[in-house]
KEKE-3310 file (N, C-alpha, C; in steps of 0.2 Angstrom, whole numbers, plus 5000, padded with zeros to 4 digits):
npx = (5006:5003:5014:5017:5007:5009:5004:4999:5003:4993:4993:4981:4980:4993:4990:4981:4990:5000:4993:4990:5004:5007:4998:5002:5015:5013:5006:4992:4975:4966:4953:4946:4936:4935:4948:4956:4952:4955:4968:4973:4970:4982:4991:5002:5002:5013:5015:5027:5033:5043:5055:5051:5038:5030:5036:5032:5029:5026:5023:5035:5043:5050:5042:5041:5045:5042:5029:5025:5023:5017:5009:5006:4998:4987:4982:4979:4968:4959:4958:4954:4940:4935:4926:4930:4944:4942:4935:4944:4955:4948:4946:4959:4962:4954:4957:4971:4969:4961:4963:4964:4971:4976:4981:4972:4972:4964:4952:4938:4938:4931:4918:4916:4926:4930:4917:4914:4924:4933:4937:4936:4942:4940:4950:4953:4958:4961:4960:4971:4982:4983:4989:5001:5007:5009:5016:5028:5032:5035:5045:5055:5060:5065:5059:5052:5039:5025:5017:5003:4998:4998:4989:4978:4976:4975:4963:4955:4956:4949:4937:4933:4933:4923:4913:4912:4903:4905:4909:4909:4921:4916:4911:4910:4896:4899:4912:4925:4929:4943:4952:4965:4972:4979:4988:5002:5010:5015:5006:4994:4995:4997:4984:4976:4982:4978:4964:4962:4967:4959:4947:4950:4951:4938:4933:4923:4927:4934:4933:4948)
npy = (5111:5098:5092:5092:5084:5073:5070:5068:5081:5089:5099:5107:5118:5120:5110:5114:5125:5117:5112:5124:5128:5119:5119:5132:5130:5120:5125:5125:5128:5137:5139:5130:5118:5103:5099:5103:5095:5082:5085:5086:5074:5068:5071:5068:5071:5074:5075:5078:5076:5088:5098:5112:5111:5104:5097:5099:5089:5086:5074:5069:5079:5092:5106:5115:5128:5135:5135:5148:5160:5176:5175:5163:5161:5168:5162:5149:5153:5156:5143:5135:5136:5127:5114:5101:5101:5103:5090:5080:5085:5084:5071:5066:5071:5066:5053:5053:5056:5046:5037:5043:5054:5065:5083:5095:5107:5121:5129:5123:5112:5108:5108:5102:5093:5084:5084:5077:5078:5076:5086:5103:5119:5136:5147:5164:5181:5199:5207:5215:5212:5198:5201:5207:5199:5189:5197:5199:5186:5184:5193:5189:5179:5185:5191:5202:5212:5221:5230:5236:5230:5216:5216:5219:5208:5197:5202:5201:5187:5182:5187:5181:5168:5166:5169:5160:5148:5135:5125:5135:5147:5145:5147:5131:5125:5119:5122:5129:5145:5154:5170:5175:5188:5195:5186:5176:5164:5152:5155:5153:5139:5134:5136:5128:5115:5114:5115:5102:5092:5093:5090:5076:5071:5072:5083:5097:5109:5126:5142:5154)
npz = (5039:5034:5036:5050:5054:5049:5036:5018:5007:4996:4982:4974:4966:4960:4952:4942:4937:4931:4921:4914:4911:4903:4892:4887:4883:4874:4864:4864:4861:4872:4871:4865:4870:4867:4861:4872:4883:4879:4877:4890:4895:4893:4901:4915:4931:4945:4963:4973:4989:4998:5007:5006:5003:4991:4976:4959:4947:4929:4917:4920:4921:4930:4935:4945:4948:4937:4936:4943:4939:4936:4923:4920:4932:4928:4917:4921:4929:4921:4914:4921:4922:4912:4908:4905:4910:4924:4927:4924:4933:4945:4945:4947:4959:4968:4967:4972:4984:4990:5000:5013:5025:5021:5016:5007:4997:4989:4978:4978:4986:4997:4993:4982:4977:4989:4996:5009:5017:5033:5041:5036:5030:5027:5022:5023:5019:5018:5003:4999:5008:5005:4991:4994:5000:4990:4981:4987:4989:4975:4971:4979:4972:4963:4952:4942:4947:4951:4963:4964:4952:4956:4965:4958:4950:4959:4964:4952:4949:4961:4958:4946:4950:4959:4952:4941:4932:4935:4948:4958:4969:4984:5002:5011:5020:5031:5035:5043:5047:5044:5047:5041:5039:5049:5054:5055:5045:5052:5063:5058:5055:5067:5073:5064:5066:5080:5080:5072:5080:5091:5085:5082:5095:5098:5103:5102:5090:5091:5083:5080)
capx = (5002:5003:5020:5016:5001:5012:4999:5001:5000:4991:4992:4977:4982:4998:4990:4980:4994:5004:4990:4991:5009:5008:4994:5006:5020:5011:5002:4986:4970:4962:4946:4944:4936:4937:4955:4958:4950:4960:4977:4974:4971:4989:4996:5003:5004:5015:5016:5032:5035:5049:5057:5047:5030:5029:5039:5026:5030:5022:5025:5042:5047:5050:5040:5038:5046:5040:5022:5022:5023:5009:5006:5003:4992:4980:4980:4977:4962:4955:4957:4950:4933:4935:4923:4934:4950:4939:4934:4950:4959:4945:4947:4966:4963:4951:4962:4977:4966:4955:4966:4964:4977:4979:4979:4971:4972:4960:4945:4933:4939:4926:4911:4916:4931:4928:4912:4913:4930:4932:4938:4935:4943:4940:4954:4953:4963:4960:4964:4978:4986:4986:4992:5007:5011:5011:5021:5035:5035:5038:5050:5061:5062:5069:5053:5050:5033:5022:5012:4997:4997:4998:4983:4971:4977:4972:4954:4952:4955:4943:4930:4933:4932:4918:4907:4911:4897:4907:4912:4913:4922:4911:4913:4906:4891:4902:4919:4927:4932:4949:4954:4972:4975:4985:4992:5008:5009:5016:5000:4988:4996:4995:4977:4972:4983:4974:4957:4961:4969:4952:4941:4952:4949:4931:4931:4920:4932:4931:4938:4951)
capy = (5108:5091:5089:5092:5080:5066:5069:5069:5088:5090:5107:5107:5125:5118:5105:5118:5128:5113:5111:5131:5129:5114:5123:5137:5128:5115:5129:5122:5133:5135:5140:5124:5112:5096:5099:5105:5089:5077:5086:5086:5067:5065:5074:5064:5076:5071:5080:5077:5080:5092:5101:5118:5110:5100:5098:5098:5085:5084:5069:5067:5085:5097:5112:5119:5135:5137:5137:5152:5166:5179:5174:5157:5161:5171:5157:5144:5155:5154:5136:5132:5136:5123:5108:5095:5101:5102:5085:5076:5085:5082:5062:5065:5073:5060:5046:5055:5057:5042:5033:5048:5056:5071:5089:5097:5115:5123:5133:5119:5106:5106:5109:5098:5087:5081:5087:5073:5078:5075:5094:5109:5126:5142:5153:5171:5187:5205:5206:5219:5207:5192:5203:5209:5191:5187:5201:5197:5180:5183:5198:5187:5175:5189:5192:5210:5213:5228:5228:5237:5225:5211:5218:5220:5201:5195:5204:5199:5180:5181:5188:5174:5160:5166:5170:5155:5143:5127:5124:5142:5147:5147:5143:5126:5126:5116:5125:5132:5151:5157:5175:5176:5195:5198:5180:5174:5157:5149:5157:5150:5132:5131:5136:5123:5109:5114:5113:5096:5088:5093:5084:5069:5069:5071:5089:5102:5114:5133:5145:5159)
capz = (5043:5033:5039:5057:5055:5045:5031:5012:5005:4988:4981:4968:4963:4957:4947:4937:4935:4927:4915:4910:4908:4897:4886:4884:4880:4869:4859:4864:4862:4879:4870:4862:4875:4865:4861:4879:4887:4876:4879:4898:4897:4891:4906:4922:4936:4951:4968:4976:4995:4999:5012:5006:5001:4986:4969:4954:4940:4924:4912:4922:4921:4936:4934:4951:4948:4930:4936:4948:4935:4934:4917:4921:4936:4924:4912:4925:4932:4914:4911:4927:4921:4907:4912:4903:4913:4930:4928:4923:4939:4950:4946:4950:4965:4972:4967:4976:4993:4992:5006:5018:5028:5015:5016:5001:4996:4983:4980:4977:4989:5002:4990:4975:4977:4995:5002:5015:5022:5040:5043:5032:5033:5023:5024:5020:5021:5014:4996:5000:5012:4999:4985:4996:5001:4982:4978:4992:4985:4968:4972:4982:4968:4957:4947:4941:4949:4953:4969:4961:4946:4958:4968:4952:4947:4965:4963:4946:4951:4965:4955:4941:4953:4963:4948:4936:4932:4935:4954:4959:4975:4991:5008:5012:5025:5036:5035:5049:5043:5047:5043:5042:5038:5054:5057:5052:5042:5058:5068:5055:5055:5074:5074:5060:5069:5085:5078:5069:5085:5096:5082:5083:5102:5099:5106:5097:5089:5090:5079:5084)
cpx = (5002:5009:5020:5012:5004:5007:5002:4998:4998:4989:4988:4978:4987:4996:4986:4984:4999:5000:4991:4998:5010:5004:4997:5011:5018:5008:4995:4980:4966:4955:4942:4942:4937:4944:4957:4958:4954:4967:4977:4973:4977:4993:4996:5006:5005:5016:5020:5034:5042:5049:5052:5040:5031:5033:5034:5031:5025:5025:5033:5046:5046:5048:5038:5039:5042:5032:5019:5023:5016:5005:5003:4998:4986:4977:4976:4969:4957:4953:4953:4942:4930:4931:4927:4941:4947:4938:4939:4954:4955:4946:4954:4966:4960:4955:4968:4974:4962:4958:4965:4970:4980:4977:4978:4969:4968:4954:4939:4933:4934:4919:4910:4921:4930:4924:4911:4919:4930:4933:4939:4937:4943:4944:4954:4957:4960:4964:4971:4982:4989:4990:4999:5011:5013:5017:5028:5037:5038:5044:5056:5064:5066:5065:5053:5041:5032:5016:5004:4994:4994:4991:4977:4972:4973:4964:4951:4950:4950:4936:4928:4930:4926:4912:4906:4906:4898:4911:4915:4916:4917:4913:4908:4902:4895:4909:4921:4932:4938:4952:4960:4975:4981:4988:4998:5006:5010:5009:4995:4989:4995:4988:4973:4974:4978:4967:4956:4962:4963:4947:4944:4951:4942:4928:4928:4925:4929:4936:4941:4947)
cpy = (5099:5088:5087:5086:5073:5065:5070:5076:5087:5097:5107:5113:5124:5114:5110:5123:5125:5112:5118:5130:5125:5116:5128:5135:5123:5119:5126:5127:5132:5137:5134:5119:5105:5094:5099:5098:5084:5078:5085:5079:5064:5067:5069:5069:5072:5077:5076:5079:5082:5095:5109:5117:5103:5102:5095:5095:5084:5080:5069:5074:5089:5104:5116:5126:5139:5139:5143:5159:5170:5178:5166:5156:5164:5166:5151:5146:5153:5148:5133:5132:5131:5117:5101:5095:5099:5095:5079:5078:5083:5075:5061:5066:5068:5053:5047:5054:5052:5037:5038:5050:5061:5077:5092:5104:5116:5126:5130:5113:5103:5106:5104:5092:5082:5083:5084:5073:5079:5083:5098:5116:5130:5148:5159:5176:5193:5204:5210:5215:5201:5195:5205:5203:5188:5190:5200:5191:5180:5188:5195:5181:5178:5191:5201:5211:5220:5227:5230:5232:5218:5210:5216:5212:5197:5196:5201:5191:5178:5181:5182:5168:5160:5167:5165:5150:5137:5128:5131:5142:5150:5144:5138:5127:5125:5117:5129:5139:5153:5163:5176:5183:5196:5192:5178:5167:5152:5149:5152:5142:5130:5131:5130:5117:5108:5111:5104:5091:5087:5089:5078:5066:5069:5079:5095:5108:5121:5137:5151:5165)
cpz = (5041:5036:5047:5058:5052:5040:5024:5010:4997:4986:4974:4964:4958:4951:4941:4934:4930:4920:4911:4906:4902:4891:4883:4881:4873:4863:4857:4864:4868:4878:4867:4867:4873:4864:4867:4883:4884:4877:4886:4900:4896:4897:4912:4927:4943:4957:4973:4984:4995:5005:5011:5004:4997:4979:4965:4947:4934:4918:4914:4923:4927:4934:4939:4951:4942:4931:4939:4945:4935:4929:4918:4927:4933:4920:4916:4928:4925:4913:4915:4927:4916:4910:4911:4908:4921:4931:4928:4930:4944:4951:4948:4956:4970:4972:4972:4983:4996:4999:5013:5020:5023:5017:5010:5001:4990:4983:4979:4981:4993:4999:4985:4976:4983:5000:5009:5018:5029:5043:5036:5034:5027:5025:5019:5022:5016:5008:4996:5003:5008:4994:4989:4998:4994:4980:4981:4989:4979:4967:4975:4978:4962:4952:4947:4941:4951:4958:4966:4956:4950:4962:4962:4949:4952:4965:4958:4946:4954:4962:4949:4944:4957:4957:4942:4938:4935:4942:4957:4967:4979:4996:5009:5019:5032:5038:5040:5045:5048:5043:5045:5040:5042:5057:5052:5049:5048:5062:5065:5056:5061:5076:5070:5063:5076:5085:5077:5076:5090:5092:5084:5090:5103:5103:5102:5097:5088:5086:5082:5083)
residu = (UNK:UNK:UNK:UNK:UNK:UNK:UNK:UNK:UNK:UNK:UNK:UNK:UNK:UNK:UNK:UNK:UNK:UNK:UNK:UNK:UNK:UNK:UNK:UNK:UNK:UNK:UNK:UNK:UNK:UNK:UNK:UNK:UNK:UNK:UNK:UNK:UNK:UNK:UNK:UNK:UNK:UNK:UNK:UNK:UNK:UNK:UNK:UNK:UNK:UNK:UNK:UNK:UNK:UNK:UNK:UNK:UNK:UNK:UNK:UNK:UNK:UNK:UNK:UNK:UNK:UNK:UNK:UNK:UNK:UNK:UNK:UNK:UNK:UNK:UNK:UNK:UNK:UNK:UNK:UNK:UNK:UNK:UNK:UNK:UNK:UNK:UNK:UNK:UNK:UNK:UNK:UNK:UNK:UNK:UNK:UNK:UNK:UNK:UNK:UNK:UNK:UNK:UNK:UNK:UNK:UNK:UNK:UNK:UNK:UNK:UNK:UNK:UNK:UNK:UNK:UNK:UNK:UNK:UNK:UNK:UNK:UNK:UNK:UNK:UNK:UNK:UNK:UNK:UNK:UNK:UNK:UNK:UNK:UNK:UNK:UNK:UNK:UNK:UNK:UNK:UNK:UNK:UNK:UNK:UNK:UNK:UNK:UNK:UNK:UNK:UNK:UNK:UNK:UNK:UNK:UNK:UNK:UNK:UNK:UNK:UNK:UNK:UNK:UNK:UNK:UNK:UNK:UNK:UNK:UNK:UNK:UNK:UNK:UNK:UNK:UNK:UNK:UNK:UNK:UNK:UNK:UNK:UNK:UNK:UNK:UNK:UNK:UNK:UNK:UNK:UNK:UNK:UNK:UNK:UNK:UNK:UNK:UNK:UNK:UNK:UNK:UNK:UNK:UNK:UNK:UNK:UNK:UNK)
# end
């Protein structure tokens, strides 16, 4: 969608995964808030546009593939609950998007990071469908994955993100809800772009 509109794509989930990876490889305790906050302040995360989305760099190192493992996904979900981590990354995200013309993806974008965004979407899908998409993505990269385990991880992450005290996952009151369970990625993109173009023209947008 960002490519179609000529906007910058900011994958905030990748930023939390980057922190998780560096915490793991740096042997930093994710339970110590003070140490964790100080450590995050030393990280310089960059998102570089690429044909297949973005390349993720942390302190100059390309970690795009390394952050997509199930282990890093679990750790990222736990780390995202930490106040110091969220505050640091929200500052980075706001700095990246302060000039406008950006597409941000994340679980608290419309409620916390940019509550005054011009257009907000709440993308949803059945947990079984999201788990299958994740399973196929990982299997396609040669990872040894089990669908049932992937499904449990998806459900656990949803529960953790919705029940956390800090910036929980919830639909913003003014967000347009899109259920993508039976839609392809291209169909979702078409719908999102259609709605944005309508809003730019001053036409009241309607959901599919």
